[in-house]
C-alpha positions in Angstrom: 87.1 85.6 77.0 87.7 85.0 80.8 89.6 81.8 80.2 91.9 83.6 77.7 92.8 86.3 80.2 93.3 83.8 83.0 95.6 81.6 80.8 97.5 84.7 79.6 98.1 85.9 83.2 99.2 82.7 84.8 101.0 81.0 82.0 101.7 83.4 79.2 103.5 86.1 81.1 105.5 83.5 83.1 106.8 81.7 80.0 107.3 85.0 78.3 109.9 85.9 80.9 111.8 82.5 80.7 113.8 83.6 77.7 115.9 85.7 80.0 119.1 83.8 80.7 119.5 84.9 84.3 115.9 84.2 85.5 114.6 81.1 83.6 112.2 79.0 85.8 112.3 81.4 88.8 110.6 84.0 86.6 107.6 81.6 86.2 107.4 81.1 90.0 107.6 84.8 90.7 105.0 85.4 88.0 102.6 82.9 89.7 103.2 84.5 93.1 102.8 88.0 91.8 99.6 87.1 89.9 98.0 85.3 92.8 98.9 88.2 95.2 97.6 90.8 92.7 94.4 89.0 92.0 93.6 88.5 95.7 94.3 92.1 96.7 92.5 93.5 93.6 89.4 91.5 94.6 89.5 93.2 98.0 90.2 96.7 96.6 87.4 96.4 94.0 85.0 95.2 96.7 86.1 98.1 99.0 85.7 100.8 96.4 82.4 99.4 95.4 81.2 99.7 99.0 82.6 103.3 99.2 80.9 104.2 95.9 77.5 102.9 97.1 77.9 104.3 100.6 76.4 101.3 102.3 79.0 99.4 104.3 76.7 97.3 106.3 74.4 95.7 103.6 76.8 95.8 100.6 79.0 92.8 100.9 82.1 92.1 98.8 80.8 90.2 95.9 82.6 87.2 94.4 81.3 86.7 90.9 82.6 86.2 87.4 82.5 89.9 86.8 84.8 90.6 89.8 87.1 87.7 88.8 87.5 89.1 85.3 88.3 92.5 86.8 90.8 91.0 89.1 92.5 89.1 86.2 92.9 92.4 84.3 94.4 94.0 87.4 96.8 91.1 87.8 97.7 91.4 84.1 98.6 95.1 84.6 100.7 94.3 87.6 102.6 91.6 85.6 103.2 94.0 82.8 104.8 96.4 85.3 106.7 93.4 86.8 108.1 92.6 83.4 109.3 96.1 82.8 111.7 95.9 85.8 112.5 92.2 85.5 115.5 92.6 83.3 116.9 95.5 85.4 116.5 94.3 89.0 119.1 92.1 90.5 118.5 89.8 93.5 121.9 90.6 95.0 
């Protein structure tokens, strides 16, 4: 399951946006940048709110595991869906 989400986030959404005439390959690059940024920041946010929930900031470190990576992939997918909503309407100029 994790591999499917990961492939969908980094490859599927990028090539889904390439059908737009104005964006073509730049949409793939922006997709990879947005997915990488969203995944990294969501790992930090998930770790932060886990620490807030447990109330132990000193002994509860931010965990990097398969579970947090899957959560970060789903967060990146939701960011890319929102990115795709405005992709056809936003102009670079």
